BAFI-3210 file (N, C-alpha, C; in Angstrom, 3 decimals, decimal comma, padded with zeros to 6 digits):
// residues 288
n [1|2|3|4|5|6|7|8|9|10|11|12|13|14|15|16|17|18|19|20|21|22|23|24|25|26|27|28|29|30|31|32|33|34|35|36|37|38|39|40|41|42|43|44|45|46|47|48|49|50|51|52|53|54|55|56|57|58|59|60|61|62|63|64|65|66|67|68|69|70|71|72|73|74|75|76|77|78|79|80|81|82|83|84|85|86|87|88|89|90|91|92|93|94|95|96|97|98|99|100|101|102|103|104|105|106|107|108|109|110|111|112|113|114|115|116|117|118|119|120|121|122|123|124|125|126|127|128|129|130|131|132|133|134|135|136|137|138|139|140|141|142|143|144|145|146|147|148|149|150|151|152|153|154|155|156|157|158|159|160|161|162|163|164|165|166|167|168|169|170|171|172|173|174|175|176|177|178|179|180|181|182|183|184|185|186|187|188|189|190|191|192|193|194|195|196|197|198|199|200|201|202|203|204|205|206|207|208|209|210|211|212|213|214|215|216|217|218|219|220|221|222|223|224|225|226|227|228|229|230|231|232|233|234|235|236|237|238|239|240|241|242|243|244|245|246|247|248|249|250|251|252|253|254|255|256|257|258|259|260|261|262|263|264|265|266|267|268|269|270|271|272|273|274|275|276|277|278|279|280|281|282|283|284|285|286|287|288]
n.u [010,268|007,961|004,670|001,944|-001,047|-003,363|-005,925|-005,346|-004,952|-006,788|-009,039|-010,259|-010,934|-013,396|-014,776|-016,170|-018,627|-019,025|-016,305|-014,689|-011,923|-008,784|-008,540|-005,846|-004,447|-006,348|-005,664|-003,056|-003,442|-004,301|-002,565|000,342|001,999|003,976|006,196|004,851|005,192|004,379|006,149|005,622|003,338|002,257|-000,268|-000,294|-001,730|-001,603|000,874|003,479|004,300|004,148|005,693|008,564|008,934|009,135|011,281|013,183|013,057|013,779|016,533|017,731|017,911|015,816|013,562|012,421|012,022|008,948|007,866|005,071|003,362|000,964|-001,232|-003,397|-004,049|-002,386|000,023|001,854|001,940|003,248|003,116|004,065|006,500|006,838|004,204|001,639|-000,420|-003,495|-005,860|-009,034|-008,789|-009,023|-010,422|-009,277|-006,860|-003,885|-000,500|002,482|005,162|007,692|010,183|012,318|013,959|015,891|016,714|015,889|017,443|018,474|017,670|015,277|013,715|012,338|009,754|008,196|006,067|004,473|003,598|002,545|000,591|-001,228|-001,703|-002,950|-005,256|-006,489|-007,009|-008,898|-010,976|-012,068|-012,707|-014,055|-015,765|-015,783|-015,273|-011,833|-009,033|-005,815|-003,763|-000,988|002,089|001,448|-001,162|-004,765|-007,665|-011,075|-014,778|-016,467|-019,787|-019,654|-017,246|-013,764|-011,898|-009,122|-008,378|-006,391|-002,859|000,382|003,854|007,019|010,215|013,736|015,566|018,109|020,832|019,705|016,894|013,376|010,962|007,458|004,892|001,550|-001,755|-005,089|-008,140|-010,946|-013,441|-014,032|-015,881|-017,919|-017,636|-015,285|-013,300|-009,967|-009,437|-011,511|-010,724|-010,683|-011,329|-013,339|-013,689|-016,234|-017,772|-017,455|-019,355|-018,863|-019,239|-018,233|-016,836|-015,319|-012,463|-010,834|-011,100|-010,541|-007,988|-006,860|-007,222|-006,020|-003,312|-003,016|-002,996|-001,020|001,074|000,700|001,246|003,886|005,317|004,849|006,567|008,636|009,770|010,104|012,452|011,863|010,873|008,890|007,608|007,322|006,158|003,404|002,888|003,283|001,534|-000,853|-000,978|-001,408|-003,924|-005,144|-004,936|-005,450|-004,549|-003,259|-003,675|-004,928|-004,846|-001,947|-000,315|003,058|004,862|008,219|011,413|013,323|011,578|010,492|008,140|005,756|003,205|000,898|-000,046|-000,545|000,719|001,589|003,322|006,992|009,599|010,807|008,872|008,600|006,340|005,277|005,300|003,735|004,212|002,721|005,030|005,389|007,444|008,373|008,326|009,795|008,799|010,228|010,065|008,302|005,315|002,003|-000,737|-003,797|-005,173|-008,445|-010,467|-010,837]
n.v [-019,079|-017,567|-018,435|-016,193|-015,415|-013,380|-013,445|-013,290|-010,600|-007,456|-005,071|-003,835|-006,005|-007,475|-005,477|-005,297|-007,206|-009,168|-009,876|-011,621|-012,299|-014,322|-017,819|-018,360|-020,643|-023,013|-023,174|-023,767|-026,286|-027,385|-027,425|-027,310|-029,948|-033,169|-034,259|-032,669|-029,869|-027,054|-025,740|-023,691|-021,223|-018,174|-015,583|-012,358|-009,237|-006,628|-005,180|-003,784|-005,169|-008,180|-010,057|-008,443|-008,773|-011,638|-012,154|-010,364|-012,223|-014,696|-013,830|-013,536|-016,052|-017,096|-018,241|-021,142|-022,923|-023,746|-021,583|-019,706|-016,793|-014,559|-011,831|-009,646|-007,482|-005,273|-002,716|-001,792|-003,088|-004,791|-005,133|-006,374|-004,562|-002,570|-001,595|-000,845|-002,197|-002,280|-002,586|-003,235|-003,997|-007,208|-007,825|-009,849|-012,197|-012,205|-012,894|-014,368|-017,193|-019,008|-020,650|-022,857|-024,416|-026,491|-028,471|-027,906|-026,504|-023,127|-021,313|-022,308|-021,273|-018,999|-020,036|-020,198|-018,272|-018,282|-020,895|-020,184|-018,930|-020,682|-022,920|-020,964|-020,431|-022,713|-023,534|-021,776|-021,684|-024,305|-023,939|-021,654|-021,414|-020,066|-019,143|-018,577|-016,981|-016,915|-014,085|-013,081|-012,317|-012,830|-012,267|-012,337|-013,373|-012,125|-012,549|-009,910|-008,496|-008,870|-008,209|-008,686|-008,540|-007,808|-009,501|-010,465|-010,651|-011,946|-011,728|-012,774|-013,044|-012,983|-014,952|-014,449|-016,443|-019,274|-019,101|-018,353|-016,013|-015,572|-013,847|-013,586|-011,738|-011,505|-010,334|-010,484|-010,144|-007,270|-004,854|-002,723|000,105|-000,180|-000,624|-000,383|000,820|001,235|-000,840|-003,169|-006,346|-008,504|-011,600|-012,174|-009,966|-011,701|-013,251|-015,233|-018,571|-019,118|-017,141|-016,824|-016,803|-019,121|-021,243|-020,794|-019,595|-022,483|-024,412|-022,800|-023,346|-025,877|-026,502|-025,268|-026,571|-029,121|-028,613|-027,483|-029,821|-031,524|-030,112|-029,858|-032,189|-033,036|-031,937|-029,068|-029,138|-028,068|-029,312|-032,167|-032,019|-031,096|-028,288|-025,917|-026,843|-026,529|-023,990|-022,629|-023,717|-022,233|-019,479|-016,459|-014,658|-015,818|-016,184|-013,621|-010,281|-008,241|-005,956|-005,074|-003,600|-002,638|-002,641|-000,239|001,465|000,529|-001,047|-003,335|-005,125|-007,302|-010,958|-012,647|-016,064|-018,198|-020,026|-020,275|-022,483|-021,447|-019,905|-017,844|-015,116|-015,575|-013,443|-013,089|-010,850|-008,332|-008,274|-010,885|-011,745|-013,649|-012,830|-013,565|-012,583|-011,758|-010,020|-007,384|-005,070|-006,391|-005,631|-006,588|-005,896|-004,288|-005,442|-003,638]
n.w [022,893|025,132|025,970|026,222|026,783|025,178|026,383|028,671|029,280|030,626|030,416|027,016|026,153|025,365|024,126|021,624|020,934|018,981|018,336|019,729|021,601|020,585|021,795|023,449|024,725|024,277|021,310|021,229|022,375|020,689|018,218|019,099|018,999|019,839|017,357|015,650|013,022|014,595|017,241|019,262|020,279|020,818|021,583|021,118|022,405|021,310|018,974|017,146|014,781|013,615|012,210|012,227|015,508|015,315|013,886|015,405|017,832|016,695|015,909|018,359|019,397|020,908|019,530|017,585|014,482|013,838|015,208|016,199|015,783|016,846|016,641|018,168|017,508|015,158|014,917|013,050|010,613|008,068|004,136|001,070|-001,175|001,181|001,905|004,180|006,618|008,148|010,515|012,524|016,001|016,662|014,452|012,510|011,196|012,142|011,830|012,572|011,005|011,934|009,845|009,123|006,373|006,029|004,393|002,106|-001,021|-000,907|-003,454|-003,817|-001,768|-002,612|-003,067|-000,924|-000,114|-002,013|-001,298|000,961|000,485|-001,280|000,915|002,925|001,463|000,883|003,545|004,557|002,636|003,443|006,098|006,448|004,249|001,921|-001,268|-002,327|-004,279|-005,856|-006,041|-007,741|-006,550|-003,993|-002,715|-001,018|-002,919|-002,462|-003,594|-003,423|-004,062|-006,654|-007,393|-007,247|-004,429|-002,458|000,260|001,891|002,695|002,260|003,314|003,504|005,037|005,211|008,114|009,731|008,885|008,356|008,586|007,643|007,802|007,782|007,199|007,293|006,707|007,177|006,374|008,038|009,785|008,653|008,462|005,693|006,203|007,597|005,920|004,674|001,687|-001,317|-002,771|-001,122|000,404|002,948|004,655|005,681|004,197|002,157|002,029|003,924|005,752|008,340|010,840|012,858|014,682|015,805|015,003|012,211|012,003|013,368|010,878|009,065|009,906|009,987|007,309|006,482|007,821|006,538|003,714|003,949|004,633|002,570|000,374|001,673|001,887|-000,483|-001,268|-001,837|-004,745|-007,030|-008,479|-007,911|-005,347|-005,955|-005,585|-007,574|-009,614|-008,088|-007,141|-009,491|-010,579|-008,657|-009,305|-009,773|-011,351|-013,383|-017,187|-017,141|-018,631|-017,695|-015,903|-015,151|-012,876|-012,642|-010,942|-011,202|-012,373|-014,636|-016,817|-018,007|-020,068|-021,004|-021,454|-018,685|-018,485|-017,341|-014,384|-013,755|-013,329|-011,146|-009,529|-010,852|-012,553|-015,827|-018,318|-021,439|-024,084|-026,227|-028,496|-028,810|-027,001|-024,094|-021,008|-017,924|-014,657|-011,684|-009,462|-008,170|-009,047|-009,762|-011,608|-012,151|-015,334|-016,544|-018,748|-021,954]
ca.u [009,062|006,854|003,429|001,269|-002,632|-004,242|-007,332|-005,044|-005,151|-007,733|-009,075|-011,438|-010,761|-014,542|-015,382|-016,784|-018,978|-018,953|-014,810|-014,057|-010,289|-008,763|-008,125|-004,162|-004,239|-006,891|-004,962|-001,523|-003,461|-004,729|-002,008|001,089|002,221|005,136|006,094|004,789|005,771|004,440|006,700|005,213|002,511|001,785|-001,133|-000,252|-002,817|-001,137|002,408|003,688|004,316|004,478|006,813|009,781|008,865|009,693|012,686|014,070|013,250|014,747|017,994|017,935|017,995|014,475|012,424|012,525|011,221|007,675|007,117|003,674|003,274|-000,154|-001,511|-004,652|-003,980|-000,847|-000,087|002,430|001,588|003,891|002,598|004,854|006,541|006,628|002,876|001,295|-001,534|-004,017|-007,076|-009,389|-008,263|-009,535|-010,852|-008,695|-005,683|-002,554|000,648|004,278|005,854|009,585|010,317|013,627|013,615|017,456|016,442|015,513|018,269|018,138|017,366|013,792|013,029|011,220|008,249|007,540|005,054|003,349|003,232|001,921|-000,905|-002,433|-002,369|-004,399|-006,615|-007,129|-007,293|-009,827|-011,944|-012,429|-013,195|-015,175|-016,777|-016,226|-014,334|-010,831|-008,368|-004,583|-003,141|000,508|002,578|001,041|-002,431|-005,625|-008,624|-012,469|-015,472|-017,517|-020,646|-019,396|-016,092|-012,628|-011,187|-007,848|-008,783|-005,270|-001,614|001,772|005,228|008,252|011,705|014,800|015,718|019,200|021,203|018,663|015,546|012,640|009,560|006,243|003,805|-000,081|-002,745|-006,387|-009,406|-011,926|-014,960|-014,021|-017,411|-018,181|-017,367|-014,051|-011,974|-009,031|-009,568|-012,551|-010,419|-010,193|-012,638|-013,079|-014,315|-017,359|-018,336|-017,741|-020,298|-018,353|-020,460|-018,014|-015,847|-014,938|-011,159|-010,257|-011,458|-010,025|-006,381|-005,973|-007,393|-005,002|-002,044|-002,804|-003,033|000,245|001,989|000,657|002,198|005,124|005,836|005,120|007,394|010,023|009,904|010,435|013,568|011,603|010,852|007,227|006,450|007,107|005,323|002,115|002,800|003,291|000,252|-001,934|-001,074|-001,581|-005,331|-005,777|-004,076|-006,309|-003,565|-002,891|-004,642|-005,145|-003,707|-001,699|000,574|003,766|005,759|008,835|012,035|013,869|010,712|010,058|006,646|005,542|002,108|001,009|-000,780|000,119|000,594|002,588|005,073|008,505|010,026|011,283|007,878|008,224|005,390|005,737|004,224|003,779|003,805|002,523|005,849|005,803|008,455|008,015|009,320|009,408|008,551|010,289|009,850|007,141|003,651|000,949|-001,668|-004,748|-005,879|-009,760|-010,784|-011,808]
ca.v [-018,072|-017,975|-017,965|-014,969|-015,168|-012,271|-013,262|-012,838|-009,111|-007,037|-004,096|-003,815|-007,499|-007,453|-004,332|-005,734|-008,610|-009,953|-009,768|-012,233|-012,612|-015,601|-018,773|-019,176|-021,779|-023,760|-023,060|-024,682|-027,735|-028,185|-027,308|-027,878|-031,440|-033,802|-034,644|-031,621|-028,797|-025,998|-025,962|-022,754|-020,521|-017,150|-014,531|-010,735|-008,082|-005,783|-005,113|-003,385|-005,986|-009,837|-010,280|-007,863|-009,138|-012,574|-011,887|-010,384|-013,340|-015,576|-013,784|-013,879|-017,666|-017,203|-018,811|-022,099|-023,371|-023,890|-020,712|-019,057|-015,323|-014,193|-010,508|-009,220|-005,733|-004,682|-001,051|-001,294|-004,264|-004,289|-005,945|-006,416|-003,071|-001,690|-001,447|-000,537|-003,208|-001,960|-003,171|-003,150|-005,228|-008,403|-008,482|-010,837|-012,855|-011,497|-013,789|-015,008|-018,378|-019,325|-021,771|-023,536|-025,700|-026,892|-029,680|-027,347|-025,164|-021,712|-020,990|-022,632|-020,707|-018,123|-020,841|-019,955|-017,266|-018,989|-022,073|-019,904|-018,665|-022,048|-023,177|-020,015|-020,217|-024,048|-023,952|-020,788|-022,541|-025,279|-023,344|-020,437|-021,871|-019,000|-019,032|-017,837|-017,086|-016,278|-013,229|-013,167|-013,487|-012,941|-011,557|-013,402|-012,423|-012,630|-011,791|-009,032|-007,995|-009,379|-007,740|-008,951|-007,732|-008,058|-009,754|-011,024|-010,412|-012,767|-011,388|-013,502|-012,192|-013,474|-014,477|-014,922|-017,401|-020,533|-019,109|-017,607|-015,460|-015,830|-013,221|-013,423|-010,883|-011,914|-009,275|-011,800|-009,396|-006,172|-004,147|-002,212|001,101|-000,081|-000,856|000,834|001,244|000,735|-002,594|-004,022|-007,146|-009,573|-012,736|-011,575|-009,156|-012,250|-014,387|-016,411|-019,434|-018,896|-015,880|-017,558|-016,643|-019,654|-022,429|-020,657|-019,997|-023,943|-024,730|-022,386|-023,600|-026,982|-026,565|-024,679|-027,483|-030,358|-027,961|-027,239|-030,949|-032,292|-029,151|-029,910|-033,910|-032,868|-030,891|-027,829|-029,372|-027,520|-030,277|-033,276|-031,925|-030,524|-026,999|-025,693|-027,171|-026,137|-022,422|-022,428|-023,793|-021,450|-018,383|-015,515|-013,839|-016,705|-016,233|-012,275|-009,299|-007,566|-004,851|-005,220|-002,483|-003,541|-002,153|000,637|002,359|-000,028|-001,683|-004,515|-005,288|-008,406|-011,663|-013,939|-017,070|-019,558|-019,820|-020,858|-023,484|-020,474|-019,191|-016,577|-014,997|-015,522|-012,238|-012,686|-009,685|-008,393|-008,265|-011,769|-011,773|-014,359|-012,550|-013,804|-011,848|-012,498|-009,111|-006,320|-005,141|-006,402|-004,950|-007,010|-004,769|-004,572|-005,339|-002,327]
ca.w [023,236|026,402|025,748|026,823|026,573|024,936|027,105|030,226|029,367|030,816|029,419|026,476|025,169|025,148|023,979|020,593|021,171|017,745|017,580|020,539|021,727|020,358|022,796|022,978|025,301|023,242|020,310|021,686|022,719|019,131|017,083|019,414|019,389|019,671|016,010|014,315|012,994|015,370|018,443|020,288|019,883|021,505|021,312|021,922|022,039|020,443|018,751|015,931|013,362|013,981|011,635|013,205|016,650|015,475|013,411|016,496|018,679|016,171|016,106|020,036|020,059|021,328|018,659|016,850|013,758|014,052|016,545|015,810|017,010|016,290|017,366|017,983|016,534|014,908|014,320|011,656|009,944|006,795|003,109|000,294|-001,260|002,646|001,948|005,483|006,762|009,162|010,634|013,921|016,906|016,725|013,159|011,338|011,373|011,804|012,436|011,683|011,417|011,859|009,268|008,508|005,361|006,095|003,520|000,446|-001,504|-000,942|-004,901|-003,971|-000,897|-002,930|-003,329|000,568|-000,208|-002,826|-000,746|002,151|-000,106|-001,401|002,512|003,651|000,969|001,291|004,863|004,774|001,942|004,175|007,201|005,851|003,532|001,272|-002,269|-002,351|-005,367|-005,209|-006,906|-007,933|-005,835|-002,278|-002,434|-001,111|-003,045|-002,399|-004,200|-002,783|-005,009|-007,785|-007,520|-006,996|-003,439|-001,548|001,686|002,601|002,307|003,076|003,376|003,788|005,161|005,902|009,714|010,038|007,605|008,027|008,427|007,236|008,846|006,902|007,824|007,011|007,422|006,242|006,940|008,680|009,776|008,304|007,921|004,373|006,465|007,986|004,708|004,280|000,402|-001,536|-003,489|000,299|001,237|003,947|004,507|006,134|003,287|000,727|002,975|004,588|006,523|009,612|011,080|014,222|014,164|016,417|014,082|011,144|012,586|013,202|009,856|007,984|010,489|009,618|006,046|006,174|008,233|005,843|002,269|004,064|004,856|001,002|-000,393|002,106|001,444|-002,014|-001,501|-002,614|-005,876|-006,725|-009,370|-006,939|-004,204|-006,276|-005,319|-008,953|-010,113|-007,217|-007,202|-010,986|-010,623|-007,872|-009,668|-010,707|-012,409|-014,829|-018,043|-017,446|-019,089|-016,438|-015,994|-014,350|-012,588|-012,253|-010,343|-012,026|-013,309|-015,899|-016,703|-019,208|-020,590|-021,581|-020,757|-017,795|-019,049|-016,597|-013,384|-014,013|-011,975|-009,910|-009,034|-011,354|-013,269|-017,028|-019,043|-023,186|-024,598|-027,872|-029,082|-029,123|-025,681|-023,054|-019,888|-016,447|-013,464|-010,022|-008,251|-009,143|-008,579|-010,377|-011,544|-013,312|-016,367|-016,902|-020,417|-022,360]
c.u [008,436|005,952|003,076|-000,063|-003,058|-005,475|-006,842|-004,936|-006,406|-008,199|-010,337|-011,425|-012,048|-015,700|-016,474|-017,235|-018,763|-017,238|-014,413|-012,892|-010,124|-008,185|-006,869|-004,238|-005,028|-005,723|-003,433|-002,081|-004,033|-003,645|-000,420|001,566|003,361|005,071|005,592|005,648|005,457|004,938|006,063|004,324|002,071|000,855|-000,728|-001,318|-002,842|000,486|002,235|003,864|004,857|005,521|008,462|009,833|009,446|010,997|013,577|014,203|013,956|016,266|018,676|018,148|016,421|012,985|012,933|012,007|009,867|007,014|006,189|003,392|001,905|-000,242|-003,189|-004,842|-002,773|-001,078|000,747|002,507|002,368|003,220|004,065|005,322|006,268|005,264|002,445|-000,239|-002,043|-005,957|-007,429|-008,813|-009,650|-010,252|-010,802|-007,722|-004,648|-001,383|001,594|004,572|007,156|009,799|011,747|014,260|014,977|017,466|016,559|016,801|017,491|017,435|015,830|013,059|012,029|010,003|007,570|006,423|003,672|002,814|002,260|000,477|-001,847|-002,631|-003,304|-005,831|-007,553|-007,664|-008,920|-011,048|-012,882|-013,237|-014,095|-016,123|-016,858|-014,780|-013,149|-010,018|-007,123|-004,560|-001,838|001,197|002,087|-000,315|-003,638|-006,797|-010,305|-013,453|-016,506|-018,439|-020,328|-018,116|-015,149|-012,150|-010,233|-008,486|-007,930|-004,020|-000,300|003,072|006,279|009,678|012,594|015,119|017,077|019,723|019,926|017,418|014,862|011,422|008,600|005,233|002,410|-001,005|-003,883|-007,387|-010,546|-013,308|-015,004|-015,510|-016,847|-017,159|-015,889|-013,004|-011,322|-009,199|-010,954|-012,049|-010,333|-011,409|-012,308|-013,988|-015,995|-018,147|-018,625|-018,851|-019,687|-019,433|-019,800|-016,636|-015,176|-013,133|-010,418|-009,692|-010,535|-008,565|-006,077|-006,579|-006,221|-003,754|-001,432|-002,283|-001,519|001,474|002,181|001,785|003,228|005,927|006,242|006,046|008,933|010,642|010,540|011,459|013,064|011,207|009,392|006,407|006,352|006,296|003,744|001,855|002,412|001,869|-000,845|-002,160|-001,078|-003,300|-005,905|-005,833|-005,040|-005,600|-003,369|-004,110|-005,269|-004,100|-003,540|-000,621|001,407|004,976|006,994|010,024|012,776|012,834|010,075|008,715|006,668|003,945|002,062|000,125|-000,185|-000,191|001,356|003,180|005,941|008,403|010,436|010,324|007,441|006,815|005,719|004,481|004,536|003,571|003,661|003,370|006,649|007,271|007,733|008,799|008,529|009,285|008,915|010,035|009,133|006,107|002,857|-000,136|-002,815|-005,314|-007,344|-009,746|-011,579|-012,971]
c.v [-018,429|-017,304|-016,979|-015,286|-014,004|-011,904|-013,017|-011,200|-008,507|-005,847|-004,267|-004,896|-007,863|-006,593|-004,365|-006,963|-009,460|-010,400|-010,570|-012,484|-014,251|-016,288|-019,229|-020,273|-023,195|-024,029|-023,993|-026,235|-028,338|-028,431|-027,684|-029,347|-031,891|-034,493|-033,595|-030,758|-027,438|-026,198|-024,993|-021,955|-019,593|-015,870|-013,316|-010,056|-007,206|-005,412|-004,313|-004,394|-007,461|-010,428|-009,709|-008,560|-010,604|-012,931|-011,740|-011,422|-014,436|-015,362|-013,773|-015,020|-017,957|-018,000|-019,531|-022,363|-024,049|-022,782|-019,899|-017,830|-014,667|-012,752|-010,298|-007,818|-005,726|-003,198|-000,660|-002,295|-003,637|-005,257|-005,869|-004,657|-001,880|-001,161|-001,665|-001,465|-003,202|-002,153|-003,176|-004,162|-006,185|-008,724|-008,898|-011,590|-012,299|-012,265|-013,878|-016,059|-018,344|-020,411|-021,777|-024,644|-025,923|-027,752|-028,786|-026,393|-024,305|-020,787|-021,037|-021,985|-019,586|-018,531|-020,394|-018,964|-017,392|-020,461|-021,869|-019,676|-019,805|-022,728|-022,131|-019,966|-021,722|-024,282|-022,854|-021,060|-023,371|-024,806|-022,587|-020,632|-020,746|-019,208|-018,118|-017,904|-016,408|-015,092|-013,187|-012,301|-013,659|-012,572|-012,685|-012,565|-013,044|-012,328|-011,199|-008,555|-008,195|-008,932|-008,778|-008,158|-008,385|-008,241|-010,191|-010,793|-011,790|-011,991|-012,452|-012,787|-013,203|-013,567|-015,139|-016,067|-018,501|-020,544|-017,715|-017,021|-015,458|-015,212|-013,552|-012,235|-011,005|-011,040|-010,589|-011,064|-007,708|-005,420|-003,146|-000,841|001,250|-000,261|000,072|001,598|000,743|-001,135|-003,791|-004,959|-007,374|-010,738|-012,559|-011,035|-010,084|-013,539|-015,657|-017,248|-019,399|-018,042|-015,985|-017,596|-018,155|-020,994|-022,220|-020,693|-021,663|-024,314|-024,089|-022,893|-025,095|-027,216|-026,169|-025,927|-028,687|-029,582|-028,062|-028,784|-031,693|-031,370|-029,666|-031,173|-033,869|-031,813|-029,762|-027,977|-028,802|-028,746|-031,232|-032,962|-031,312|-029,230|-026,241|-025,680|-026,275|-024,758|-022,076|-022,415|-022,712|-019,909|-017,323|-014,441|-014,168|-016,264|-014,675|-011,668|-008,496|-006,663|-004,933|-004,195|-003,139|-002,340|-001,364|001,525|001,865|-000,986|-002,530|-004,836|-006,540|-009,674|-012,439|-015,228|-018,336|-018,865|-020,516|-022,124|-022,728|-019,694|-017,567|-016,501|-014,770|-014,682|-012,703|-010,885|-009,411|-007,911|-009,697|-012,311|-012,392|-014,036|-012,621|-012,788|-012,125|-011,189|-007,751|-006,055|-005,324|-006,201|-005,796|-005,810|-005,171|-004,624|-004,150|-002,368]
c.w [024,499|026,260|026,880|026,624|026,053|026,017|028,595|030,510|030,008|029,727|028,849|025,414|024,768|024,174|022,228|020,728|020,076|017,246|019,316|020,832|020,990|021,627|022,726|023,778|024,649|021,822|020,271|021,517|021,217|018,077|017,557|019,950|019,162|018,309|015,057|014,056|014,131|016,714|019,503|019,330|021,177|020,773|021,799|021,759|021,325|020,206|017,400|014,601|014,324|013,336|012,131|014,775|016,596|014,617|014,658|017,548|018,166|016,112|017,361|020,357|020,848|020,726|017,690|015,735|013,963|014,916|015,502|016,994|015,989|016,904|017,191|017,182|016,100|014,422|013,206|011,069|008,295|005,547|002,172|-000,550|-000,375|002,402|003,524|005,545|008,033|009,283|012,370|014,502|016,819|015,445|011,988|011,888|010,885|012,769|011,583|012,384|011,432|011,185|008,811|007,757|004,972|004,665|002,017|000,106|-001,362|-002,146|-004,580|-002,843|-001,567|-003,338|-002,081|000,189|-001,085|-002,000|000,389|001,233|-000,706|-000,050|002,916|002,612|000,981|002,378|005,172|003,982|002,616|005,119|007,235|005,051|002,158|-000,049|-002,323|-003,732|-004,864|-006,619|-006,844|-007,262|-004,207|-001,816|-002,516|-001,854|-002,989|-003,529|-003,334|-003,696|-006,052|-008,650|-006,644|-005,593|-002,860|-000,070|002,836|001,812|002,921|002,659|003,850|003,811|005,842|007,267|009,659|008,734|007,215|008,276|007,824|007,606|007,933|007,681|007,082|007,608|006,999|007,397|006,930|008,573|009,661|008,137|006,457|005,050|007,316|007,184|004,671|003,220|-000,128|-002,256|-001,965|000,426|002,431|003,970|004,790|005,065|002,042|001,218|003,104|005,651|007,971|009,720|012,410|013,878|014,821|015,298|012,507|010,685|012,188|011,921|008,824|008,678|009,850|007,933|005,568|006,458|007,158|004,052|002,394|004,213|003,355|000,565|000,625|002,195|000,271|-002,635|-002,249|-003,974|-005,850|-007,748|-008,774|-005,699|-004,630|-006,316|-006,717|-009,437|-009,293|-007,573|-008,557|-011,420|-009,911|-008,372|-010,341|-011,516|-013,439|-015,883|-018,573|-018,103|-017,781|-016,713|-015,262|-014,028|-012,300|-011,550|-011,325|-013,147|-014,757|-015,761|-017,928|-019,082|-021,164|-020,825|-019,864|-017,852|-018,377|-015,538|-014,027|-012,801|-010,862|-008,986|-009,592|-011,979|-014,613|-017,972|-020,508|-023,420|-026,027|-028,644|-028,884|-027,593|-024,713|-021,911|-018,448|-015,639|-012,278|-008,909|-009,032|-008,346|-009,736|-010,859|-012,881|-014,325|-016,817|-018,195|-020,819|-022,855]
res [x|x|x|x|x|x|x|x|x|x|x|x|x|x|x|x|x|x|x|x|x|x|x|x|x|x|x|x|x|x|x|x|x|x|x|x|x|x|x|x|x|x|x|x|x|x|x|x|x|x|x|x|x|x|x|x|x|x|x|x|x|x|x|x|x|x|x|x|x|x|x|x|x|x|x|x|x|x|x|x|x|x|x|x|x|x|x|x|x|x|x|x|x|x|x|x|x|x|x|x|x|x|x|x|x|x|x|x|x|x|x|x|x|x|x|x|x|x|x|x|x|x|x|x|x|x|x|x|x|x|x|x|x|x|x|x|x|x|x|x|x|x|x|x|x|x|x|x|x|x|x|x|x|x|x|x|x|x|x|x|x|x|x|x|x|x|x|x|x|x|x|x|x|x|x|x|x|x|x|x|x|x|x|x|x|x|x|x|x|x|x|x|x|x|x|x|x|x|x|x|x|x|x|x|x|x|x|x|x|x|x|x|x|x|x|x|x|x|x|x|x|x|x|x|x|x|x|x|x|x|x|x|x|x|x|x|x|x|x|x|x|x|x|x|x|x|x|x|x|x|x|x|x|x|x|x|x|x|x|x|x|x|x|x|x|x|x|x|x|x|x|x|x|x|x|x|x|x|x|x|x|x|x|x|x|x|x|x]
***
């Protein structure tokens, strides 16, 4: 990757003084180091999807493990189930990373979105001083006016035979009148003590480097690495009544009781069946 600073672009980069541009050079100095995971970091002013861009760069041999691509604005960001993710320029953290977990069996790669969720929640809690929780499998929740709101999401995609691109989107300074849906939230609306995106991004990437290193050293074992217990401890879905909308227009309702060794959500139905769910849309059912 050839680094290009968003700060090098002219135009409207200071049009919102509450949302200054990221300092790509300072981020590289802080994060890209010999022996570390992060090998390159680029900040682009505007793109469709950092995931799409990084997958293409990897396919062309222009990005290796530890490449980080950050966008000040995404015009075609995607979440799970091909949902669109849009936000005003410089209002959040929108980035993708390229990982090549060669030491880990492919069967355990499904833990990567959950690992990223733990890392993002940990990093943001430390740097922003805001309580965060995880909704299985890939949503970051904050509390706004006493209600759970989605403030972030994660999307992992294969990049060739040996790579995985993990994309992260987090609403940082979105105001109430900018929320795309009433169920959305942001760190600012949740009362974050800090919304400067430079330290937030540094904290998240350092946390991700730490958790990825532990998981990879353990051969992807979620128990040995501590990932399974840590995710369960921070997961707002466990212990709740949920409805799982599954492929094939099937749904099940029950209590989310556990995560299994493959990172699947185990749902106990009223019929006494414990069914593991690995794909689908999970809805937290409000008490009657």
